[in-house]
DSSP file (Angstrom, degrees, kcal/mol; ACC not computed):
  #  RESIDUE AA STRUCTURE BP1 BP2  ACC     N-H-->O    O-->H-N    N-H-->O    O-->H-N    TCO  KAPPA ALPHA  PHI   PSI    X-CA   Y-CA   Z-CA
    1    1 A X              0   0    0      0, 0.0     2,-0.1     0, 0.0     0, 0.0   0.000 360.0 360.0 360.0 132.3  -38.2   61.7   53.3
    2    2 A X        -     0   0    0      1,-0.1   150,-0.1     2,-0.1   149,-0.0  -0.437 360.0-139.2 -70.2 139.3  -37.6   58.1   52.1
    3    3 A X  S    S+     0   0    0    148,-0.2     2,-0.4    -2,-0.1    -1,-0.1   0.657  85.3  56.3 -74.4  -8.3  -40.7   56.6   50.4
    4    4 A X        +     0   0    0    147,-0.1     2,-0.4   144,-0.0    -1,-0.1  -0.975  51.5 170.8-132.5 128.8  -39.9   53.3   52.1
    5    5 A X    >   -     0   0    0     -2,-0.4     3,-1.8    -3,-0.0   143,-0.0  -0.981  53.3 -86.3-126.7 144.9  -39.4   52.2   55.7
    6    6 A X  T 3  S-     0   0    0     -2,-0.4   139,-0.1     1,-0.3   138,-0.0  -0.184 109.9  -1.7 -54.9 139.1  -39.2   48.5   56.5
    7    7 A X  T 3  S+     0   0    0      1,-0.1    -1,-0.3   137,-0.0     3,-0.1   0.735  90.6 179.1  55.0  29.7  -42.6   46.9   57.1
    8    8 A X    <   -     0   0    0     -3,-1.8     2,-0.3     1,-0.1    -1,-0.1  -0.118  39.2 -94.5 -56.5 157.1  -44.4   50.2   56.6
    9    9 A X        -     0   0    0      1,-0.0     2,-0.7     5,-0.0    -1,-0.1  -0.616  40.0-137.5 -76.5 135.1  -48.2   50.3   56.7
   10   10 A X        +     0   0    0     -2,-0.3     2,-0.3    -3,-0.1    -1,-0.0  -0.872  33.6 164.6 -98.7 108.8  -49.5   49.9   53.2
   11   11 A X     >  -     0   0    0     -2,-0.7     4,-2.5     1,-0.1     3,-0.3  -0.935  43.3-121.3-121.6 150.2  -52.3   52.3   52.5
   12   12 A X  H  > S+     0   0    0     -2,-0.3     4,-2.2     1,-0.3     5,-0.2   0.831 112.3  51.9 -53.8 -38.6  -53.7   53.2   49.0
   13   13 A X  H  > S+     0   0    0      2,-0.2     4,-1.8     1,-0.2    -1,-0.3   0.869 111.1  47.7 -75.4 -34.0  -53.1   56.9   49.4
   14   14 A X  H  > S+     0   0    0     -3,-0.3     4,-1.6     2,-0.2    -2,-0.2   0.869 110.3  53.0 -69.8 -40.1  -49.5   56.2   50.4
   15   15 A X  H  X S+     0   0    0     -4,-2.5     4,-1.6     2,-0.2    -2,-0.2   0.908 108.9  48.3 -60.1 -44.0  -49.0   53.9   47.5
   16   16 A X  H  X S+     0   0    0     -4,-2.2     4,-2.2     1,-0.2     5,-0.2   0.906 108.1  56.2 -64.2 -42.9  -50.3   56.5   45.1
   17   17 A X  H  X S+     0   0    0     -4,-1.8     4,-1.5     1,-0.2    -1,-0.2   0.804 104.3  53.1 -61.7 -31.6  -47.9   59.1   46.6
   18   18 A X  H  X S+     0   0    0     -4,-1.6     4,-2.0     2,-0.2    -1,-0.2   0.885 108.1  50.0 -67.9 -40.3  -45.0   56.8   46.0
   19   19 A X  H  < S+     0   0    0     -4,-1.6    -2,-0.2     1,-0.2    -1,-0.2   0.849 112.4  48.0 -70.0 -32.7  -46.0   56.6   42.3
   20   20 A X  H  < S+     0   0    0     -4,-2.2     3,-0.2     1,-0.1    -1,-0.2   0.839 115.3  44.4 -68.2 -32.1  -46.2   60.3   42.1
   21   21 A X  H  < S+     0   0    0     -4,-1.5     2,-1.3    -5,-0.2    -2,-0.2   0.853 103.9  63.4 -79.0 -34.9  -42.9   60.9   43.8
   22   22 A X  S  < S+     0   0    0     -4,-2.0   104,-0.5    -5,-0.1     2,-0.3  -0.550  74.7 133.0-100.7  68.8  -40.8   58.3   42.0
   23   23 A X        -     0   0    0     -2,-1.3     2,-0.3    -3,-0.2   104,-0.2  -0.849  46.4-130.5-119.7 153.6  -41.0   59.6   38.4
   24   24 A X  B     -a  127   0A   0    102,-3.0   104,-3.0    -2,-0.3     3,-0.1  -0.671   8.9-145.3 -98.8 154.7  -38.3   60.1   35.7
   25   25 A X  S    S-     0   0    0      1,-0.4     2,-0.3    -2,-0.3    -1,-0.1   0.814  92.7  -7.2 -80.6 -38.6  -37.6   63.2   33.6
   26   26 A X        -     0   0    0    100,-0.1    -1,-0.4    -3,-0.1     2,-0.3  -0.972  65.6-161.1-155.5 156.3  -36.7   60.8   30.8
   27   27 A X        +     0   0    0     -2,-0.3     2,-0.2    -3,-0.1   100,-0.1  -0.950  21.9 146.0-145.5 121.5  -36.2   57.0   30.4
   28   28 A X     >  -     0   0    0     -2,-0.3     4,-2.1    33,-0.0     5,-0.1  -0.734  63.0 -75.3-140.2-170.5  -34.4   55.1   27.8
   29   29 A X  H  > S+     0   0    0      1,-0.2     4,-2.5    -2,-0.2     5,-0.1   0.854 127.2  52.2 -58.0 -41.2  -32.3   51.9   27.3
   30   30 A X  H  > S+     0   0    0      2,-0.2     4,-2.0     1,-0.2    -1,-0.2   0.881 109.5  49.2 -66.9 -40.4  -29.2   53.6   29.0
   31   31 A X  H  > S+     0   0    0      2,-0.2     4,-3.0     1,-0.2     5,-0.2   0.893 108.7  53.8 -68.2 -39.1  -31.2   54.6   32.0
   32   32 A X  H  X S+     0   0    0     -4,-2.1     4,-2.9     1,-0.2    -2,-0.2   0.913 108.4  49.8 -57.3 -44.6  -32.6   51.0   32.3
   33   33 A X  H  X S+     0   0    0     -4,-2.5     4,-2.6     2,-0.2    -2,-0.2   0.915 113.0  45.1 -61.1 -42.9  -29.0   49.6   32.3
   34   34 A X  H  X S+     0   0    0     -4,-2.0     4,-1.6     2,-0.2    -2,-0.2   0.925 115.0  47.8 -66.8 -43.2  -27.8   52.0   35.0
   35   35 A X  H  X S+     0   0    0     -4,-3.0     4,-1.8     2,-0.2    -2,-0.2   0.890 111.5  50.7 -69.8 -37.9  -30.9   51.4   37.1
   36   36 A X  H  X S+     0   0    0     -4,-2.9     4,-2.8    -5,-0.2    -2,-0.2   0.939 108.9  51.3 -58.4 -46.1  -30.6   47.6   36.7
   37   37 A X  H  X S+     0   0    0     -4,-2.6     4,-2.6     1,-0.2    -1,-0.2   0.851 106.3  55.9 -65.8 -28.8  -27.0   47.7   37.8
   38   38 A X  H  X S+     0   0    0     -4,-1.6     4,-2.1     2,-0.2    -1,-0.2   0.907 108.4  47.1 -63.6 -39.8  -28.0   49.7   40.9
   39   39 A X  H  X S+     0   0    0     -4,-1.8     4,-2.9     2,-0.2     5,-0.3   0.942 111.1  52.4 -67.7 -45.2  -30.4   46.9   41.8
   40   40 A X  H  X S+     0   0    0     -4,-2.8     4,-3.3     1,-0.2     5,-0.2   0.965 110.4  47.1 -50.3 -56.0  -27.7   44.3   41.1
   41   41 A X  H  X S+     0   0    0     -4,-2.6     4,-2.4     1,-0.2    -1,-0.2   0.904 112.4  50.1 -59.3 -41.9  -25.2   46.1   43.5
   42   42 A X  H  X S+     0   0    0     -4,-2.1     4,-1.9    -5,-0.2    -1,-0.2   0.960 114.2  45.3 -56.7 -53.5  -27.9   46.4   46.1
   43   43 A X  H  X>S+     0   0    0     -4,-2.9     5,-2.4     1,-0.2     4,-1.1   0.920 114.7  47.2 -59.3 -50.1  -28.7   42.7   45.9
   44   44 A X  H ><5S+     0   0    0     -4,-3.3     3,-0.5    -5,-0.3    -1,-0.2   0.901 111.2  50.0 -63.6 -42.5  -25.2   41.7   45.9
   45   45 A X  H 3<5S+     0   0    0     -4,-2.4    -1,-0.2    -5,-0.2    -2,-0.2   0.844 119.0  40.5 -62.9 -36.3  -24.3   43.9   48.9
   46   46 A X  H 3<5S-     0   0    0     -4,-1.9    -1,-0.2    -5,-0.2    -2,-0.2   0.510 107.3-122.7 -92.4  -7.3  -27.2   42.4   50.8
   47   47 A X  T <<5 +     0   0    0     -4,-1.1     2,-0.4    -3,-0.5    -3,-0.2   0.836  52.5 167.1  64.1  30.0  -26.8   38.9   49.7
   48   48 A X      < -     0   0    0     -5,-2.4     2,-1.5    -6,-0.2    -1,-0.2  -0.654  36.2-143.4 -90.7 131.3  -30.4   38.9   48.3
   49   49 A X        +     0   0    0     -2,-0.4     2,-0.3    91,-0.2    19,-0.1  -0.677  49.9 142.3 -91.0  86.8  -31.6   36.1   45.9
   50   50 A X        -     0   0    0     -2,-1.5    16,-3.1    17,-0.1     2,-0.4  -0.879  50.6-135.9-128.1 158.9  -33.7   38.1   43.7
   51   51 A X  E     -CB  65 139A   0     88,-2.6    88,-1.6    -2,-0.3     2,-0.5  -0.954  24.0-158.8-110.1 135.7  -34.6   38.4   40.1
   52   52 A X  E     -CB  64 138A   0     12,-2.9    12,-2.6    -2,-0.4     2,-0.4  -0.953  10.4-178.1-118.2 127.4  -34.7   42.0   38.6
   53   53 A X  E     -CB  63 137A   0     84,-2.4    84,-3.2    -2,-0.5     2,-0.4  -0.997  11.8-177.8-134.4 133.2  -36.6   43.0   35.5
   54   54 A X  E     +CB  62 136A   0      8,-3.1     7,-2.3    -2,-0.4     8,-2.3  -0.997  25.2 158.3-125.1 120.5  -36.8   46.4   33.7
   55   55 A X  E     -CB  60 135A   0     80,-2.2    80,-2.8    -2,-0.4     5,-0.2  -0.977  37.9-142.2-143.0 154.9  -39.1   46.4   30.7
   56   56 A X  E     - B   0 134A   0      3,-2.6     3,-0.4    -2,-0.3    78,-0.2  -0.506  53.3 -92.7 -91.4 176.3  -41.2   48.6   28.4
   57   57 A X  S    S+     0   0    0     76,-0.5     3,-0.1    -2,-0.2    77,-0.1   0.767 125.1  35.2 -61.2 -24.4  -44.5   47.1   27.4
   58   58 A X  S    S+     0   0    0      1,-0.2     2,-0.3     0, 0.0    -1,-0.2   0.497 121.7  23.8-115.8  -3.0  -43.0   45.6   24.3
   59   59 A X        -     0   0    0     -3,-0.4    -3,-2.6     0, 0.0     2,-0.4  -0.972  68.4-112.5-164.7 147.8  -39.4   44.5   25.3
   60   60 A X  E     +C   55   0A   0     -2,-0.3    -5,-0.2    -5,-0.2     3,-0.1  -0.647  26.0 178.3 -74.4 123.6  -37.1   43.6   28.1
   61   61 A X  E    S+     0   0A   0     -7,-2.3     2,-0.3    -2,-0.4    -6,-0.2   0.740  71.1   7.7 -96.8 -32.5  -34.5   46.2   28.7
   62   62 A X  E     +C   54   0A   0     -8,-2.3    -8,-3.1   -26,-0.0     2,-0.3  -0.961  61.2 168.4-156.8 129.2  -32.7   44.5   31.7
   63   63 A X  E     +C   53   0A   0     -2,-0.3     2,-0.4   -10,-0.2   -10,-0.2  -0.974   5.6 164.7-142.9 131.3  -33.1   41.1   33.4
   64   64 A X  E     -C   52   0A   0    -12,-2.6   -12,-2.9    -2,-0.3     2,-0.5  -0.991  19.3-158.7-145.9 138.6  -30.8   39.6   36.0
   65   65 A X  E     -C   51   0A   0     -2,-0.4   -14,-0.2   -14,-0.2     3,-0.1  -0.969  19.2-145.9-119.8 117.4  -31.3   36.7   38.3
   66   66 A X    >   -     0   0    0    -16,-3.1     3,-1.6    -2,-0.5   -17,-0.1  -0.282  37.9 -74.7 -78.3 164.3  -29.1   36.6   41.3
   67   67 A X  T 3  S+     0   0    0      1,-0.2    -1,-0.2   -19,-0.1   -17,-0.1  -0.328 119.8  39.6 -55.4 133.6  -27.7   33.4   42.9
   68   68 A X  T 3  S+     0   0    0      1,-0.4    -1,-0.2   -19,-0.1     2,-0.2   0.368  90.8 113.4 104.6  -6.2  -30.6   31.7   45.0
   69   69 A X    <   -     0   0    0     -3,-1.6    -1,-0.4   -19,-0.2     2,-0.3  -0.488  44.9-164.3 -91.3 170.0  -33.3   32.3   42.4
   70   70 A X    >>  -     0   0    0     -2,-0.2     3,-1.3    -3,-0.1     4,-0.6  -0.848  43.0 -85.2-141.3 175.8  -35.2   29.8   40.4
   71   71 A X  H >> S+     0   0    0      1,-0.3     4,-1.6    -2,-0.3     3,-0.8   0.798 119.2  70.5 -58.8 -30.1  -37.5   29.8   37.3
   72   72 A X  H 3> S+     0   0    0      1,-0.3     4,-2.2     2,-0.2    -1,-0.3   0.881  90.1  60.2 -50.7 -39.6  -40.4   30.6   39.6
   73   73 A X  H <> S+     0   0    0     -3,-1.3     4,-1.8     1,-0.2    -1,-0.3   0.833 100.8  52.9 -62.6 -35.5  -39.1   34.0   40.1
   74   74 A X  H <X S+     0   0    0     -3,-0.8     4,-2.3    -4,-0.6    -1,-0.2   0.855 108.8  50.7 -64.5 -36.7  -39.4   34.7   36.3
   75   75 A X  H  X S+     0   0    0     -4,-1.6     4,-2.4     2,-0.2    -2,-0.2   0.881 108.3  50.5 -66.7 -36.8  -42.9   33.7   36.4
   76   76 A X  H  X S+     0   0    0     -4,-2.2     4,-2.3     2,-0.2     5,-0.2   0.912 109.9  52.9 -65.0 -41.2  -43.7   36.0   39.4
   77   77 A X  H  X S+     0   0    0     -4,-1.8     4,-2.2    -5,-0.2    -2,-0.2   0.942 109.3  47.8 -55.3 -49.1  -42.0   38.7   37.4
   78   78 A X  H  X S+     0   0    0     -4,-2.3     4,-2.6     1,-0.2    -2,-0.2   0.946 114.0  46.2 -57.1 -53.2  -44.2   38.1   34.3
   79   79 A X  H  X S+     0   0    0     -4,-2.4    38,-2.2     1,-0.2     4,-1.0   0.790 113.0  49.4 -68.6 -28.4  -47.4   38.0   36.3
   80   80 A X  H  X S+     0   0    0     -4,-2.3     4,-1.8    36,-0.2    -1,-0.2   0.891 112.5  49.0 -73.4 -39.3  -46.5   41.1   38.3
   81   81 A X  H  X S+     0   0    0     -4,-2.2     4,-2.9     1,-0.2     5,-0.3   0.894 106.9  53.4 -62.6 -47.7  -45.7   43.0   35.2
   82   82 A X  H  X S+     0   0    0     -4,-2.6     4,-1.6    33,-0.2    -1,-0.2   0.840 109.0  51.1 -63.5 -29.8  -48.8   42.0   33.4
   83   83 A X  H  X S+     0   0    0     -4,-1.0     4,-3.0     2,-0.2     5,-0.3   0.964 112.3  45.9 -67.9 -55.3  -50.8   43.4   36.4
   84   84 A X  H  X S+     0   0    0     -4,-1.8     4,-2.0     1,-0.2     5,-0.3   0.878 113.9  47.6 -53.1 -49.9  -49.0   46.7   36.3
   85   85 A X  H  < S+     0   0    0     -4,-2.9    -1,-0.2     2,-0.2    -2,-0.2   0.834 117.7  43.2 -66.1 -33.6  -49.3   47.1   32.6
   86   86 A X  H  < S+     0   0    0     -4,-1.6    -2,-0.2    -5,-0.3    -1,-0.2   0.953 126.4  27.4 -75.7 -49.3  -53.0   46.2   32.7
   87   87 A X  H  < S-     0   0    0     -4,-3.0    -3,-0.2     2,-0.2    -2,-0.2   0.406  93.9-130.7-105.1  -4.3  -54.1   48.3   35.7
   88   88 A X  S  < S+     0   0    0     -4,-2.0     2,-0.3    -5,-0.3    -4,-0.1   0.727  73.0  90.5  62.7  28.0  -51.5   51.2   35.7
   89   89 A X  S    S-     0   0    0     -5,-0.3    -2,-0.2    -6,-0.2    -1,-0.2  -0.961  86.5 -77.2-142.3 162.8  -50.5   50.9   39.4
   90   90 A X     >  -     0   0    0     -2,-0.3     4,-1.9     1,-0.1    33,-0.2  -0.169  39.7-120.6 -53.9 157.3  -48.0   49.1   41.4
   91   91 A X  H  > S+     0   0    0     31,-2.2     4,-2.0     1,-0.2    29,-0.2   0.754 114.7  56.8 -73.7 -22.1  -48.7   45.5   42.1
   92   92 A X  H  > S+     0   0    0     30,-0.5     4,-2.4     2,-0.2    -1,-0.2   0.862 104.4  50.4 -69.8 -37.0  -48.7   46.3   45.7
   93   93 A X  H  > S+     0   0    0      2,-0.2     4,-3.0     1,-0.2     5,-0.2   0.924 109.9  51.7 -59.0 -47.0  -51.3   48.9   45.3
   94   94 A X  H  X S+     0   0    0     -4,-1.9     4,-2.5     1,-0.2    -2,-0.2   0.907 109.5  49.7 -59.2 -41.6  -53.4   46.4   43.4
   95   95 A X  H  X S+     0   0    0     -4,-2.0     4,-2.2     2,-0.2    -1,-0.2   0.918 112.4  46.9 -66.6 -42.7  -53.0   43.8   46.2
   96   96 A X  H  X S+     0   0    0     -4,-2.4     4,-2.6     1,-0.2     5,-0.2   0.945 111.8  50.9 -60.0 -45.6  -54.0   46.3   48.9
   97   97 A X  H  X S+     0   0    0     -4,-3.0     4,-1.5     1,-0.2    -2,-0.2   0.909 111.2  47.4 -56.9 -44.8  -56.9   47.5   46.9
   98   98 A X  H  X>S+     0   0    0     -4,-2.5     5,-2.5     2,-0.2     4,-0.7   0.883 110.4  51.3 -65.2 -39.4  -58.1   44.0   46.4
   99   99 A X  H ><5S+     0   0    0     -4,-2.2     3,-0.6     1,-0.2    -2,-0.2   0.897 109.9  52.2 -61.9 -41.4  -57.6   43.0   50.2
  100  100 A X  H 3<5S+     0   0    0     -4,-2.6    -1,-0.2     1,-0.2    -2,-0.2   0.846 112.1  44.6 -63.1 -34.6  -59.7   46.1   51.1
  101  101 A X  H 3<5S-     0   0    0     -4,-1.5    -1,-0.2    -5,-0.2    -2,-0.2   0.561 106.4-132.4 -86.5  -9.7  -62.4   45.0   48.7
  102  102 A X  T <<5 +     0   0    0     -4,-0.7     2,-0.3    -3,-0.6    -3,-0.2   0.927  68.2 116.6  55.4  48.7  -62.1   41.4   50.1
  103  103 A X      < -     0   0    0     -5,-2.5    -1,-0.2    -6,-0.1    -2,-0.2  -0.969  60.9-126.6-142.2 155.5  -62.0   40.1   46.4
  104  104 A X     >  -     0   0    0     -2,-0.3     4,-2.4    -3,-0.1     5,-0.3  -0.495  35.4-102.6 -89.5 165.8  -59.4   38.2   44.2
  105  105 A X  H  >>S+     0   0    0      1,-0.2     4,-3.1     2,-0.2     5,-0.7   0.918 123.3  53.9 -46.7 -52.4  -58.2   39.4   40.8
  106  106 A X  H  >5S+     0   0    0      1,-0.2     4,-1.1     4,-0.2    -1,-0.2   0.866 111.1  44.3 -59.2 -44.5  -60.4   36.9   39.3
  107  107 A X  H  45S+     0   0    0      2,-0.1    -1,-0.2     1,-0.1    -2,-0.2   0.876 121.0  35.7 -69.5 -36.7  -63.5   38.1   41.0
  108  108 A X  H  <5S+     0   0    0     -4,-2.4    -2,-0.2     3,-0.1    -3,-0.2   0.917 136.3  16.9 -81.7 -47.4  -63.0   41.8   40.6
  109  109 A X  H  <5S-     0   0    0     -4,-3.1    -3,-0.2    -5,-0.3    -2,-0.1   0.437  91.3-125.3-114.6  -3.7  -61.4   41.9   37.1
  110  110 A X     << +     0   0    0     -4,-1.1     2,-0.3    -5,-0.7    -4,-0.2   0.912  65.4 132.9  56.2  45.9  -62.2   38.5   35.6
  111  111 A X        -     0   0    0     -6,-0.4    -1,-0.2     5,-0.0    -2,-0.2  -0.955  61.3-100.8-124.2 152.6  -58.5   37.8   34.8
  112  112 A X    >>  -     0   0    0     -2,-0.3     4,-1.7     1,-0.1     3,-1.2  -0.437  10.9-148.4 -72.8 128.7  -56.5   34.7   35.6
  113  113 A X  T 34 S+     0   0    0      1,-0.2    -1,-0.1     2,-0.2   -34,-0.0   0.584  99.9  69.4 -74.9  -6.5  -54.2   34.7   38.5
  114  114 A X  T 34 S+     0   0    0      1,-0.1    -1,-0.2     3,-0.0   -35,-0.1   0.741 113.7  27.6 -69.5 -22.9  -52.0   32.4   36.4
  115  115 A X  T <4 S+     0   0    0     -3,-1.2     2,-0.4     1,-0.2   -33,-0.2   0.641 124.8  49.0-111.5 -22.1  -51.3   35.4   34.2
  116  116 A X     <  -     0   0    0     -4,-1.7     2,-0.4   -34,-0.1   -36,-0.2  -0.937  59.1-168.1-127.5 142.6  -51.7   38.3   36.7
  117  117 A X        -     0   0    0    -38,-2.2   -34,-0.2    -2,-0.4   -33,-0.1  -0.997  14.7-166.4-134.1 137.4  -50.3   38.8   40.2
  118  118 A X        +     0   0    0     -2,-0.4     2,-0.3   -24,-0.1   -20,-0.1  -0.318  53.7 119.9-115.0  45.4  -51.3   41.4   42.8
  119  119 A X  S    S-     0   0    0    -43,-0.1     3,-0.4   -24,-0.1   -27,-0.1  -0.861  71.4 -97.2-108.2 145.1  -48.3   40.8   45.0
  120  120 A X  S    S+     0   0    0     -2,-0.3    26,-0.1     1,-0.2    27,-0.1  -0.206  88.0  79.1 -64.5 148.9  -45.8   43.6   45.7
  121  121 A X        +     0   0    0      1,-0.4    17,-2.9    25,-0.2     2,-0.5   0.200  68.7  88.2 139.8 -13.2  -42.6   43.9   43.7
  122  122 A X  E     - D   0 137A   0     -3,-0.4   -31,-2.2    15,-0.2   -30,-0.5  -0.947  50.1-176.7-116.1 136.9  -43.6   45.6   40.4
  123  123 A X  E     - D   0 136A   0     13,-3.2    13,-2.2    -2,-0.5     2,-0.2  -0.975  29.2-110.3-132.3 140.7  -43.7   49.3   40.1
  124  124 A X  E     - D   0 135A   0     -2,-0.4     2,-0.9    11,-0.2    11,-0.3  -0.471  22.8-138.9 -68.9 131.1  -44.7   51.6   37.1
  125  125 A X  E     - D   0 134A   0      9,-2.6     8,-3.5    -2,-0.2     9,-0.9  -0.822  30.2-171.0 -89.1 107.6  -41.8   53.5   35.4
  126  126 A X  E     - D   0 132A   0     -2,-0.9  -102,-3.0  -104,-0.5     2,-0.5  -0.848  18.8-156.0-112.8 135.5  -43.3   56.9   34.8
  127  127 A X  E >>  -aD  24 131A   0      4,-2.2     4,-2.9    -2,-0.4     3,-2.1  -0.950  34.8-109.7-110.4 125.6  -41.9   59.7   32.8
  128  128 A X  T 34 S+     0   0    0   -104,-3.0  -105,-0.0    -2,-0.5     0, 0.0  -0.310 102.1   9.0 -55.6 133.0  -43.2   63.1   33.8
  129  129 A X  T 34 S+     0   0    0      1,-0.1    -1,-0.3     0, 0.0  -104,-0.1   0.377 128.6  62.1  78.5  -3.7  -45.5   64.5   31.1
  130  130 A X  T <4 S-     0   0    0     -3,-2.1     2,-0.2     1,-0.1    -2,-0.2   0.730  90.3-143.2-118.5 -52.1  -45.5   61.3   29.2
  131  131 A X  E  <  - D   0 127A   0     -4,-2.9    -4,-2.2     0, 0.0     2,-0.3  -0.741  54.0  -4.1 116.4-163.8  -47.0   58.7   31.6
  132  132 A X  E     + D   0 126A   0     -2,-0.2    -6,-0.3    -6,-0.2     3,-0.1  -0.437  52.2 167.0 -66.3 124.2  -46.1   55.0   32.2
  133  133 A X  E     -     0   0A   0     -8,-3.5   -76,-0.5    -2,-0.3     2,-0.3   0.471  60.5 -36.2-113.6  -1.9  -43.4   53.7   29.9
  134  134 A X  E     -BD  56 125A   0     -9,-0.9    -9,-2.6   -78,-0.2     2,-0.3  -0.971  59.0 -93.5 175.3-165.7  -42.5   50.5   31.6
  135  135 A X  E     -BD  55 124A   0    -80,-2.8   -80,-2.2    -2,-0.3     2,-0.4  -0.973   8.4-150.3-139.8 158.0  -42.1   48.6   34.7
  136  136 A X  E     -BD  54 123A   0    -13,-2.2   -13,-3.2    -2,-0.3     2,-0.4  -0.997  26.8-174.6-125.6 134.7  -39.4   47.6   37.3
  137  137 A X  E     -BD  53 122A   0    -84,-3.2   -84,-2.4    -2,-0.4     2,-0.4  -0.992  13.4-170.6-135.1 131.1  -40.0   44.3   39.0
  138  138 A X  E     +B   52   0A   0    -17,-2.9     2,-0.3    -2,-0.4   -86,-0.2  -0.977   8.7 179.7-118.6 144.0  -38.2   42.4   41.8
  139  139 A X  E     +B   51   0A   0    -88,-1.6   -88,-2.6    -2,-0.4     3,-0.1  -0.996  49.0  64.8-136.6 132.0  -39.0   38.8   42.8
  140  140 A X  S    S+     0   0    0      1,-0.6     2,-0.2    -2,-0.3   -91,-0.2   0.206  83.8  70.1 145.6 -20.8  -37.4   36.7   45.5
  141  141 A X  S    S-     0   0    0      1,-0.2    -1,-0.6   -93,-0.1     2,-0.1  -0.454  99.4 -64.1-111.7-177.4  -38.3   38.3   48.9
  142  142 A X    >>  -     0   0    0     -2,-0.2     4,-2.7     1,-0.1     3,-0.6  -0.452  59.5-107.8 -64.6 149.8  -41.6   38.6   50.8
  143  143 A X  H 3> S+     0   0    0      1,-0.3     4,-2.7     2,-0.2     5,-0.2   0.867 119.7  54.7 -58.1 -36.5  -43.8   40.8   48.7
  144  144 A X  H 3> S+     0   0    0      1,-0.2     4,-2.5     2,-0.2    -1,-0.3   0.907 111.5  45.3 -60.4 -38.7  -43.5   43.8   51.2
  145  145 A X  H <> S+     0   0    0     -3,-0.6     4,-2.5     2,-0.2    -2,-0.2   0.813 108.6  54.6 -77.6 -31.0  -39.7   43.5   50.9
  146  146 A X  H  X S+     0   0    0     -4,-2.7     4,-1.8     2,-0.2    -2,-0.2   0.934 113.8  44.0 -60.7 -45.9  -39.8   43.2   47.1
  147  147 A X  H  X S+     0   0    0     -4,-2.7     4,-2.2    -5,-0.2    -2,-0.2   0.939 113.7  49.1 -68.4 -43.2  -41.8   46.4   47.0
  148  148 A X  H  X S+     0   0    0     -4,-2.5     4,-2.9    -5,-0.2     5,-0.2   0.920 107.6  54.7 -64.8 -40.8  -39.7   48.2   49.5
  149  149 A X  H  X S+     0   0    0     -4,-2.5     4,-2.8     1,-0.2     5,-0.3   0.934 108.0  50.4 -56.8 -47.6  -36.5   47.2   47.7
  150  150 A X  H  X S+     0   0    0     -4,-1.8     4,-2.7     1,-0.2     5,-0.3   0.949 112.8  47.1 -54.0 -50.2  -37.9   48.8   44.4
  151  151 A X  H  X S+     0   0    0     -4,-2.2     4,-2.8     1,-0.2    -1,-0.2   0.902 111.6  48.1 -64.4 -41.2  -38.7   51.9   46.3
  152  152 A X  H  X S+     0   0    0     -4,-2.9     4,-2.3     2,-0.2    -1,-0.2   0.926 115.9  43.7 -65.9 -45.3  -35.4   52.3   48.0
  153  153 A X  H  X S+     0   0    0     -4,-2.8     4,-2.8    -5,-0.2     5,-0.2   0.937 114.9  48.9 -67.3 -44.8  -33.4   51.7   44.9
  154  154 A X  H  X S+     0   0    0     -4,-2.7     4,-3.3    -5,-0.3     5,-0.3   0.960 112.1  49.7 -53.7 -53.9  -35.6   53.9   42.7
  155  155 A X  H  X S+     0   0    0     -4,-2.8     4,-2.4    -5,-0.3     5,-0.2   0.932 113.2  44.8 -50.9 -52.2  -35.4   56.7   45.3
  156  156 A X  H  X S+     0   0    0     -4,-2.3     4,-2.4     1,-0.2    -1,-0.2   0.897 114.2  49.6 -63.3 -44.0  -31.7   56.5   45.6
  157  157 A X  H  X S+     0   0    0     -4,-2.8     4,-2.2     1,-0.2    -1,-0.2   0.925 112.5  47.0 -63.9 -45.2  -31.2   56.4   41.8
  158  158 A X  H  X S+     0   0    0     -4,-3.3     4,-1.5    -5,-0.2    -2,-0.2   0.916 114.4  45.5 -63.6 -41.3  -33.5   59.3   41.2
  159  159 A X  H  X S+     0   0    0     -4,-2.4     4,-2.0    -5,-0.3    -1,-0.2   0.815 111.2  54.3 -70.5 -35.1  -31.8   61.5   43.9
  160  160 A X  H  X S+     0   0    0     -4,-2.4     4,-1.9    -5,-0.2    -1,-0.2   0.918 108.6  49.0 -60.2 -43.2  -28.3   60.5   42.7
  161  161 A X  H  X S+     0   0    0     -4,-2.2     4,-1.1    -5,-0.2    -2,-0.2   0.878 108.9  51.7 -69.2 -34.4  -29.2   61.6   39.3
  162  162 A X  H  < S+     0   0    0     -4,-1.5    -1,-0.2     1,-0.2    -2,-0.2   0.844 108.7  53.0 -66.3 -37.5  -30.6   65.0   40.7
  163  163 A X  H  < S+     0   0    0     -4,-2.0    -1,-0.2     1,-0.2    -2,-0.2   0.863 107.2  49.5 -70.3 -30.0  -27.4   65.6   42.5
  164  164 A X  H  <        0   0    0     -4,-1.9    -1,-0.2     1,-0.2    -2,-0.2   0.758 360.0 360.0 -74.4 -23.3  -25.2   65.0   39.5
  165  165 A X     <        0   0    0     -4,-1.1    -1,-0.2    -5,-0.2    -2,-0.2   0.488 360.0 360.0 -73.8 360.0  -27.4   67.4   37.5
């Protein structure tokens, strides 16, 4: 079963299920390069104007801005990454949780929305038995589509890797 269907209903339990399902056995710079290239191929095939970022907490491993993006996309990437790194869940999870609470990031966590974003498109990169080692972020589409694209590419990448093994 694919973890993403267009305009799926976003519920906290489903978002947690996605995070548990889409994990790596190992993750390094070479993995980041291959994953980033998979995102670029998907974006180019679909004519998507997106920015793609794959980072650990202390360095950028892959960053690419497709035609049609602008500097605002880089700022969205940074704010989404900050949220995932701080709260340990996808930016979509955080946004849904806050909507359910009827609160903003600033109200609930006393953090600036200039630095953090609870909009979909950033997903934790988790290694089984290790934990979160980084993030993969997409910016440029509607937040549901940013999130969905991340899920779609991660799912295909992880299953392709399993088939080669």
